[in-house]
SENUTOR-865502 format. One record per atom (N, C-alpha, C, O, CB): residue number from 0; atom name; residue in one letter; x, y, z. Coordinates in Angstrom, 2 decimals, decimal comma. Glycine has a CB too. Layout:
<nodes>
+-----+------+------+---------+---------+---------+
|  nr | atom | rest |       X |       Y |       Z |
+-----+------+------+---------+---------+---------+
| NUM |   CA |    a |       X |       Y |       Z |
...
+-----+------+------+---------+---------+---------+
</nodes>
This chain:
<nodes>
+-----+------+------+---------+---------+---------+
|  nr | atom | rest |       X |       Y |       Z |
+-----+------+------+---------+---------+---------+
|   0 |    N |    m |  -14,08 |  -18,84 |   -1,47 |
|   0 |   CA |    m |  -12,75 |  -19,16 |   -0,98 |
|   0 |    C |    m |  -11,88 |  -17,95 |   -1,40 |
|   0 |    O |    m |  -11,82 |  -17,70 |   -2,60 |
|   0 |   CB |    m |  -12,19 |  -20,58 |   -1,58 |
|   1 |    N |    a |  -11,23 |  -17,22 |   -0,58 |
|   1 |   CA |    a |  -10,28 |  -16,15 |   -0,72 |
|   1 |    C |    a |   -9,02 |  -16,72 |   -1,41 |
|   1 |    O |    a |   -8,48 |  -17,74 |   -1,00 |
|   1 |   CB |    a |   -9,95 |  -15,51 |    0,66 |
|   2 |    N |    t |   -8,57 |  -15,99 |   -2,48 |
|   2 |   CA |    t |   -7,22 |  -16,32 |   -2,87 |
|   2 |    C |    t |   -6,10 |  -15,63 |   -2,18 |
|   2 |    O |    t |   -6,33 |  -14,68 |   -1,42 |
|   2 |   CB |    t |   -7,09 |  -16,09 |   -4,22 |
|   3 |    N |    v |   -4,91 |  -16,07 |   -2,40 |
|   3 |   CA |    v |   -3,70 |  -15,39 |   -1,91 |
|   3 |    C |    v |   -3,78 |  -13,81 |   -2,47 |
|   3 |    O |    v |   -3,46 |  -12,89 |   -1,73 |
|   3 |   CB |    v |   -2,30 |  -16,23 |   -2,46 |
|   4 |    N |    q |   -4,15 |  -13,62 |   -3,60 |
|   4 |   CA |    q |   -4,35 |  -12,33 |   -4,14 |
|   4 |    C |    q |   -5,20 |  -11,46 |   -3,31 |
|   4 |    O |    q |   -4,80 |  -10,37 |   -2,92 |
|   4 |   CB |    q |   -4,89 |  -12,43 |   -5,43 |
|   5 |    N |    d |   -6,40 |  -11,95 |   -3,03 |
|   5 |   CA |    d |   -7,41 |  -11,34 |   -2,23 |
|   5 |    C |    d |   -6,99 |  -11,18 |   -0,97 |
|   5 |    O |    d |   -7,39 |  -10,14 |   -0,46 |
|   5 |   CB |    d |   -8,59 |  -12,01 |   -2,20 |
|   6 |    N |    i |   -6,22 |  -11,95 |   -0,21 |
|   6 |   CA |    i |   -5,74 |  -11,76 |    1,17 |
|   6 |    C |    i |   -4,72 |  -10,69 |    1,23 |
|   6 |    O |    i |   -4,64 |   -9,86 |    2,13 |
|   6 |   CB |    i |   -5,17 |  -13,03 |    1,73 |
|   7 |    N |    s |   -3,86 |  -10,80 |    0,08 |
|   7 |   CA |    s |   -2,73 |   -9,75 |    0,06 |
|   7 |    C |    s |   -3,22 |   -8,44 |   -0,06 |
|   7 |    O |    s |   -2,75 |   -7,55 |    0,65 |
|   7 |   CB |    s |   -1,77 |   -9,96 |   -1,04 |
|   8 |    N |    v |   -4,25 |   -8,18 |   -1,02 |
|   8 |   CA |    v |   -4,83 |   -6,79 |   -1,35 |
|   8 |    C |    v |   -5,45 |   -6,36 |    0,03 |
|   8 |    O |    v |   -5,18 |   -5,24 |    0,47 |
|   8 |   CB |    v |   -6,02 |   -6,82 |   -2,63 |
|   9 |    N |    k |   -6,21 |   -7,17 |    0,68 |
|   9 |   CA |    k |   -6,66 |   -6,86 |    2,04 |
|   9 |    C |    k |   -5,74 |   -6,51 |    3,25 |
|   9 |    O |    k |   -6,09 |   -5,77 |    4,17 |
|   9 |   CB |    k |   -7,35 |   -7,93 |    2,41 |
|  10 |    N |    l |   -4,69 |   -7,04 |    3,16 |
|  10 |   CA |    l |   -3,62 |   -6,91 |    4,16 |
|  10 |    C |    l |   -3,02 |   -5,48 |    3,80 |
|  10 |    O |    l |   -2,85 |   -4,61 |    4,66 |
|  10 |   CB |    l |   -2,48 |   -8,20 |    4,07 |
|  11 |    N |    l |   -2,72 |   -5,32 |    2,53 |
|  11 |   CA |    l |   -2,12 |   -3,98 |    2,11 |
|  11 |    C |    l |   -3,18 |   -2,74 |    2,51 |
|  11 |    O |    l |   -2,79 |   -1,73 |    3,10 |
|  11 |   CB |    l |   -1,82 |   -4,01 |    0,40 |
|  12 |    N |    q |   -4,48 |   -2,95 |    2,15 |
|  12 |   CA |    q |   -5,42 |   -2,15 |    2,63 |
|  12 |    C |    q |   -5,45 |   -1,76 |    3,97 |
|  12 |    O |    q |   -5,42 |   -0,60 |    4,40 |
|  12 |   CB |    q |   -6,46 |   -2,63 |    2,37 |
|  13 |    N |    d |   -5,53 |   -2,93 |    4,69 |
|  13 |   CA |    d |   -5,42 |   -2,68 |    6,25 |
|  13 |    C |    d |   -4,12 |   -1,89 |    6,74 |
|  13 |    O |    d |   -4,26 |   -0,98 |    7,56 |
|  13 |   CB |    d |   -5,41 |   -4,12 |    7,02 |
|  14 |    N |    a |   -2,93 |   -2,20 |    6,27 |
|  14 |   CA |    a |   -1,86 |   -1,56 |    6,53 |
|  14 |    C |    a |   -2,03 |   -0,13 |    6,25 |
|  14 |    O |    a |   -1,74 |    0,67 |    7,14 |
|  14 |   CB |    a |   -0,85 |   -2,12 |    5,86 |
|  15 |    N |    a |   -2,43 |    0,26 |    5,22 |
|  15 |   CA |    a |   -2,70 |    1,70 |    4,73 |
|  15 |    C |    a |   -3,63 |    2,35 |    5,84 |
|  15 |    O |    a |   -3,31 |    3,42 |    6,36 |
|  15 |   CB |    a |   -3,47 |    1,72 |    3,17 |
|  16 |    N |    t |   -4,69 |    1,75 |    6,17 |
|  16 |   CA |    t |   -5,66 |    2,10 |    7,33 |
|  16 |    C |    t |   -4,74 |    2,46 |    8,66 |
|  16 |    O |    t |   -4,81 |    3,52 |    9,28 |
|  16 |   CB |    t |   -6,74 |    0,72 |    7,66 |
|  17 |    N |    f |   -3,94 |    1,46 |    8,96 |
|  17 |   CA |    f |   -3,14 |    1,54 |   10,11 |
|  17 |    C |    f |   -2,26 |    2,90 |   10,06 |
|  17 |    O |    f |   -2,32 |    3,77 |   10,93 |
|  17 |   CB |    f |   -2,25 |    0,23 |   10,20 |
|  18 |    N |    f |   -1,43 |    2,97 |    8,91 |
|  18 |   CA |    f |   -0,67 |    4,18 |    8,69 |
|  18 |    C |    f |   -1,72 |    5,38 |    8,80 |
|  18 |    O |    f |   -1,37 |    6,33 |    9,51 |
|  18 |   CB |    f |    0,10 |    4,14 |    7,23 |
|  19 |    N |    r |   -2,69 |    5,44 |    8,32 |
|  19 |   CA |    r |   -3,51 |    6,73 |    8,39 |
|  19 |    C |    r |   -4,03 |    7,04 |    9,74 |
|  19 |    O |    r |   -4,22 |    8,20 |   10,09 |
|  19 |   CB |    r |   -4,70 |    6,68 |    7,44 |
|  20 |    N |    t |   -4,32 |    5,85 |   10,65 |
|  20 |   CA |    t |   -4,70 |    6,15 |   11,89 |
|  20 |    C |    t |   -3,59 |    6,56 |   12,81 |
|  20 |    O |    t |   -3,81 |    7,38 |   13,70 |
|  20 |   CB |    t |   -5,38 |    5,08 |   12,40 |
|  21 |    N |    i |   -2,39 |    6,04 |   12,63 |
|  21 |   CA |    i |   -1,22 |    6,50 |   13,28 |
|  21 |    C |    i |   -0,87 |    7,91 |   12,93 |
|  21 |    O |    i |   -0,37 |    8,61 |   13,81 |
|  21 |   CB |    i |   -0,12 |    5,63 |   12,97 |
|  22 |    N |    g |   -1,08 |    8,45 |   11,62 |
|  22 |   CA |    g |   -0,88 |    9,86 |   11,38 |
|  22 |    C |    g |   -1,85 |   10,80 |   11,85 |
|  22 |    O |    g |   -1,54 |   11,96 |   12,14 |
|  22 |   CB |    g |   -0,77 |   10,06 |   10,08 |
|  23 |    N |    e |   -3,11 |   10,30 |   11,94 |
|  23 |   CA |    e |   -4,19 |   11,13 |   12,59 |
|  23 |    C |    e |   -3,94 |   11,25 |   14,13 |
|  23 |    O |    e |   -4,52 |   12,14 |   14,75 |
|  23 |   CB |    e |   -5,65 |   10,46 |   12,33 |
|  24 |    N |    q |   -3,22 |   10,50 |   14,69 |
|  24 |   CA |    q |   -3,05 |   10,46 |   16,11 |
|  24 |    C |    q |   -1,64 |   11,06 |   16,58 |
|  24 |    O |    q |   -1,32 |   11,38 |   17,73 |
|  24 |   CB |    q |   -3,20 |    9,00 |   16,57 |
|  25 |    N |    n |   -0,95 |   11,11 |   15,51 |
|  25 |   CA |    n |    0,59 |   11,76 |   15,67 |
|  25 |    C |    n |    0,80 |   12,86 |   14,73 |
|  25 |    O |    n |    1,32 |   12,54 |   13,66 |
|  25 |   CB |    n |    1,81 |   10,68 |   15,36 |
|  26 |    N |    p |    0,48 |   14,20 |   14,92 |
|  26 |   CA |    p |    0,45 |   15,09 |   14,00 |
|  26 |    C |    p |    2,03 |   15,40 |   13,41 |
|  26 |    O |    p |    2,23 |   15,91 |   12,31 |
|  26 |   CB |    p |   -0,28 |   16,28 |   14,60 |
|  27 |    N |    e |    2,98 |   15,03 |   14,26 |
|  27 |   CA |    e |    4,38 |   15,18 |   13,83 |
|  27 |    C |    e |    4,78 |   13,99 |   12,93 |
|  27 |    O |    e |    5,89 |   14,02 |   12,39 |
|  27 |   CB |    e |    5,34 |   15,28 |   15,08 |
|  28 |    N |    l |    3,96 |   12,95 |   12,73 |
|  28 |   CA |    l |    4,20 |   11,77 |   11,78 |
|  28 |    C |    l |    3,10 |   11,76 |   10,69 |
|  28 |    O |    l |    3,07 |   10,89 |    9,82 |
|  28 |   CB |    l |    4,18 |   10,36 |   12,57 |
|  29 |    N |    e |    2,28 |   12,68 |   10,77 |
|  29 |   CA |    e |    1,08 |   12,64 |    9,70 |
|  29 |    C |    e |    1,57 |   12,59 |    8,30 |
|  29 |    O |    e |    1,29 |   11,63 |    7,59 |
|  29 |   CB |    e |    0,13 |   13,92 |    9,81 |
|  30 |    N |    e |    2,26 |   13,53 |    7,89 |
|  30 |   CA |    e |    2,82 |   13,65 |    6,53 |
|  30 |    C |    e |    3,38 |   12,31 |    6,09 |
|  30 |    O |    e |    3,04 |   11,81 |    5,01 |
|  30 |   CB |    e |    3,94 |   14,76 |    6,47 |
|  31 |    N |    q |    4,31 |   11,66 |    6,97 |
|  31 |   CA |    q |    5,04 |   10,52 |    6,58 |
|  31 |    C |    q |    4,15 |    9,29 |    6,49 |
|  31 |    O |    q |    4,35 |    8,37 |    5,69 |
|  31 |   CB |    q |    6,16 |   10,30 |    7,52 |
|  32 |    N |    m |    3,11 |    9,34 |    7,39 |
|  32 |   CA |    m |    2,29 |    8,18 |    7,54 |
|  32 |    C |    m |    1,19 |    8,07 |    6,47 |
|  32 |    O |    m |    0,70 |    7,01 |    6,09 |
|  32 |   CB |    m |    1,68 |    8,20 |    8,90 |
|  33 |    N |    i |    0,86 |    9,37 |    6,00 |
|  33 |   CA |    i |   -0,02 |    9,36 |    4,90 |
|  33 |    C |    i |    0,52 |    9,00 |    3,59 |
|  33 |    O |    i |   -0,16 |    8,42 |    2,74 |
|  33 |   CB |    i |   -0,59 |   10,56 |    4,80 |
|  34 |    N |    g |    1,85 |    9,39 |    3,42 |
|  34 |   CA |    g |    2,71 |    8,99 |    2,40 |
|  34 |    C |    g |    2,74 |    7,45 |    2,28 |
|  34 |    O |    g |    2,53 |    6,90 |    1,20 |
|  34 |   CB |    g |    4,08 |    9,54 |    2,66 |
|  35 |    N |    n |    2,98 |    6,80 |    3,38 |
|  35 |   CA |    n |    3,14 |    5,45 |    3,54 |
|  35 |    C |    n |    1,81 |    4,67 |    3,12 |
|  35 |    O |    n |    1,78 |    3,64 |    2,45 |
|  35 |   CB |    n |    3,54 |    5,20 |    4,97 |
|  36 |    N |    a |    0,80 |    5,31 |    3,61 |
|  36 |   CA |    a |   -0,54 |    4,69 |    3,33 |
|  36 |    C |    a |   -0,93 |    4,88 |    1,81 |
|  36 |    O |    a |   -1,60 |    4,01 |    1,25 |
|  36 |   CB |    a |   -1,67 |    5,35 |    4,27 |
|  37 |    N |    d |   -0,55 |    5,94 |    1,20 |
|  37 |   CA |    d |   -0,88 |    5,98 |   -0,14 |
|  37 |    C |    d |    0,07 |    5,05 |   -1,09 |
|  37 |    O |    d |   -0,33 |    4,72 |   -2,20 |
|  37 |   CB |    d |   -0,83 |    7,43 |   -0,54 |
|  38 |    N |    v |    1,18 |    4,70 |   -0,66 |
|  38 |   CA |    v |    1,91 |    3,70 |   -1,40 |
|  38 |    C |    v |    1,23 |    2,31 |   -1,14 |
|  38 |    O |    v |    1,07 |    1,53 |   -2,09 |
|  38 |   CB |    v |    3,44 |    3,69 |   -0,98 |
|  39 |    N |    y |    0,84 |    2,00 |    0,07 |
|  39 |   CA |    y |    0,18 |    0,73 |    0,38 |
|  39 |    C |    y |   -1,04 |    0,67 |   -0,46 |
|  39 |    O |    y |   -1,38 |   -0,42 |   -0,93 |
|  39 |   CB |    y |   -0,17 |    0,58 |    1,90 |
|  40 |    N |    d |   -1,72 |    1,73 |   -0,70 |
|  40 |   CA |    d |   -3,05 |    1,68 |   -1,34 |
|  40 |    C |    d |   -2,84 |    1,45 |   -2,85 |
|  40 |    O |    d |   -3,57 |    0,71 |   -3,50 |
|  40 |   CB |    d |   -3,88 |    3,02 |   -1,07 |
|  41 |    N |    q |   -1,86 |    2,10 |   -3,34 |
|  41 |   CA |    q |   -1,43 |    2,19 |   -4,72 |
|  41 |    C |    q |   -1,15 |    0,71 |   -5,11 |
|  41 |    O |    q |   -1,72 |    0,18 |   -6,07 |
|  41 |   CB |    q |   -0,12 |    3,17 |   -4,92 |
|  42 |    N |    v |   -0,29 |    0,09 |   -4,34 |
|  42 |   CA |    v |    0,23 |   -1,36 |   -4,55 |
|  42 |    C |    v |   -1,00 |   -2,29 |   -4,46 |
|  42 |    O |    v |   -1,08 |   -3,22 |   -5,26 |
|  42 |   CB |    v |    1,37 |   -1,81 |   -3,40 |
|  43 |    N |    a |   -1,96 |   -2,09 |   -3,52 |
|  43 |   CA |    a |   -3,09 |   -2,88 |   -3,32 |
|  43 |    C |    a |   -3,94 |   -2,82 |   -4,56 |
|  43 |    O |    a |   -4,52 |   -3,82 |   -4,98 |
|  43 |   CB |    a |   -3,84 |   -2,45 |   -2,10 |
|  44 |    N |    g |   -4,01 |   -1,55 |   -5,20 |
|  44 |   CA |    g |   -4,94 |   -1,43 |   -6,40 |
|  44 |    C |    g |   -4,17 |   -1,90 |   -7,65 |
|  44 |    O |    g |   -4,82 |   -2,23 |   -8,65 |
|  44 |   CB |    g |   -5,46 |    0,10 |   -6,60 |
|  45 |    N |    l |   -2,91 |   -1,94 |   -7,65 |
|  45 |   CA |    l |   -2,22 |   -2,78 |   -8,78 |
|  45 |    C |    l |   -2,48 |   -4,19 |   -8,71 |
|  45 |    O |    l |   -2,94 |   -4,83 |   -9,65 |
|  45 |   CB |    l |   -0,71 |   -2,63 |   -8,77 |
|  46 |    N |    l |   -2,17 |   -4,72 |   -7,47 |
|  46 |   CA |    l |   -2,27 |   -6,11 |   -7,23 |
|  46 |    C |    l |   -3,68 |   -6,62 |   -7,61 |
|  46 |    O |    l |   -3,87 |   -7,63 |   -8,28 |
|  46 |   CB |    l |   -1,94 |   -6,39 |   -5,78 |
|  47 |    N |    a |   -4,69 |   -5,80 |   -7,09 |
|  47 |   CA |    a |   -6,24 |   -6,27 |   -7,33 |
|  47 |    C |    a |   -6,47 |   -6,16 |   -8,70 |
|  47 |    O |    a |   -7,33 |   -6,89 |   -9,20 |
|  47 |   CB |    a |   -7,39 |   -5,41 |   -6,56 |
|  48 |    N |    q |   -5,73 |   -5,20 |   -9,53 |
|  48 |   CA |    q |   -6,17 |   -5,04 |  -11,02 |
|  48 |    C |    q |   -5,21 |   -6,32 |  -11,89 |
|  48 |    O |    q |   -5,74 |   -7,02 |  -12,75 |
|  48 |   CB |    q |   -5,75 |   -3,20 |  -11,64 |
|  49 |    N |    d |   -3,97 |   -6,44 |  -11,54 |
|  49 |   CA |    d |   -3,23 |   -7,26 |  -12,32 |
|  49 |    C |    d |   -2,15 |   -7,77 |  -11,50 |
|  49 |    O |    d |   -1,16 |   -7,04 |  -11,41 |
|  49 |   CB |    d |   -2,77 |   -6,62 |  -13,51 |
|  50 |    N |    p |   -2,14 |   -8,91 |  -10,85 |
|  50 |   CA |    p |   -1,10 |   -9,40 |  -10,13 |
|  50 |    C |    p |    0,05 |   -9,60 |  -10,80 |
|  50 |    O |    p |    0,99 |   -9,93 |  -10,08 |
|  50 |   CB |    p |   -1,40 |  -10,45 |   -9,56 |
|  51 |    N |    f |    0,29 |   -9,52 |  -11,99 |
|  51 |   CA |    f |    1,48 |   -9,74 |  -12,89 |
|  51 |    C |    f |    2,13 |   -8,49 |  -13,32 |
|  51 |    O |    f |    3,12 |   -8,55 |  -14,05 |
|  51 |   CB |    f |    1,09 |  -10,49 |  -14,12 |
|  52 |    N |    t |    1,65 |   -7,34 |  -12,92 |
|  52 |   CA |    t |    2,13 |   -6,02 |  -13,23 |
|  52 |    C |    t |    3,70 |   -6,02 |  -12,72 |
|  52 |    O |    t |    4,11 |   -6,48 |  -11,65 |
|  52 |   CB |    t |    1,17 |   -4,85 |  -12,49 |
|  53 |    N |    e |    4,38 |   -5,45 |  -13,67 |
|  53 |   CA |    e |    5,88 |   -5,48 |  -13,24 |
|  53 |    C |    e |    6,20 |   -4,00 |  -13,06 |
|  53 |    O |    e |    5,81 |   -3,13 |  -13,84 |
|  53 |   CB |    e |    6,93 |   -6,22 |  -14,39 |
|  54 |    N |    l |    6,95 |   -3,76 |  -11,94 |
|  54 |   CA |    l |    7,24 |   -2,42 |  -11,72 |
|  54 |    C |    l |    8,78 |   -2,07 |  -11,82 |
|  54 |    O |    l |    9,59 |   -2,94 |  -11,49 |
|  54 |   CB |    l |    6,69 |   -2,06 |  -10,38 |
|  55 |    N |    s |    9,19 |   -0,95 |  -12,22 |
|  55 |   CA |    s |   10,75 |   -0,57 |  -12,11 |
|  55 |    C |    s |   10,99 |   -0,37 |  -10,62 |
|  55 |    O |    s |   10,19 |    0,09 |   -9,79 |
|  55 |   CB |    s |   11,18 |    0,88 |  -12,97 |
|  56 |    N |    a |   12,28 |   -0,81 |  -10,41 |
|  56 |   CA |    a |   12,84 |   -0,77 |   -9,19 |
|  56 |    C |    a |   13,38 |    0,62 |   -8,69 |
|  56 |    O |    a |   13,68 |    0,87 |   -7,53 |
|  56 |   CB |    a |   13,86 |   -1,71 |   -9,20 |
|  57 |    N |    g |   13,45 |    1,51 |   -9,80 |
|  57 |   CA |    g |   13,82 |    2,90 |   -9,43 |
|  57 |    C |    g |   14,55 |    3,31 |  -10,57 |
|  57 |    O |    g |   14,20 |    2,81 |  -11,64 |
|  57 |   CB |    g |   14,66 |    3,07 |   -8,10 |
|  58 |    N |    g |   15,59 |    4,21 |  -10,57 |
|  58 |   CA |    g |   16,09 |    4,96 |  -11,62 |
|  58 |    C |    g |   17,16 |    3,90 |  -12,37 |
|  58 |    O |    g |   17,93 |    4,42 |  -13,18 |
|  58 |   CB |    g |   16,78 |    6,41 |  -11,04 |
|  59 |    N |    d |   17,25 |    2,76 |  -12,19 |
|  59 |   CA |    d |   18,32 |    1,79 |  -12,73 |
|  59 |    C |    d |   17,88 |    1,13 |  -14,01 |
|  59 |    O |    d |   18,55 |    0,22 |  -14,50 |
|  59 |   CB |    d |   18,65 |    0,66 |  -11,68 |
|  60 |    N |    g |   16,78 |    1,57 |  -14,57 |
|  60 |   CA |    g |   16,32 |    1,26 |  -15,86 |
|  60 |    C |    g |   15,88 |   -0,23 |  -15,93 |
|  60 |    O |    g |   15,62 |   -0,75 |  -17,01 |
|  60 |   CB |    g |   17,41 |    1,59 |  -16,89 |
|  61 |    N |    e |   15,82 |   -0,87 |  -14,84 |
|  61 |   CA |    e |   15,16 |   -2,16 |  -14,72 |
|  61 |    C |    e |   13,77 |   -2,36 |  -14,17 |
|  61 |    O |    e |   13,29 |   -3,49 |  -14,11 |
|  61 |   CB |    e |   15,93 |   -2,91 |  -13,98 |
+-----+------+------+---------+---------+---------+
</nodes>
């Protein structure tokens, strides 16, 4: 049986694939879509490795 973590990782990976496909079909959006896909892949990897990983929200030190 799949866990919520497993399903979440799969959804993130599928979203990355979707963004890459959009980028391949729309050269004017390719750079942005590849960037989006990379972020989704990174988060999927982090979630698969350790679902309790804490991320900084930005430059605010938290």
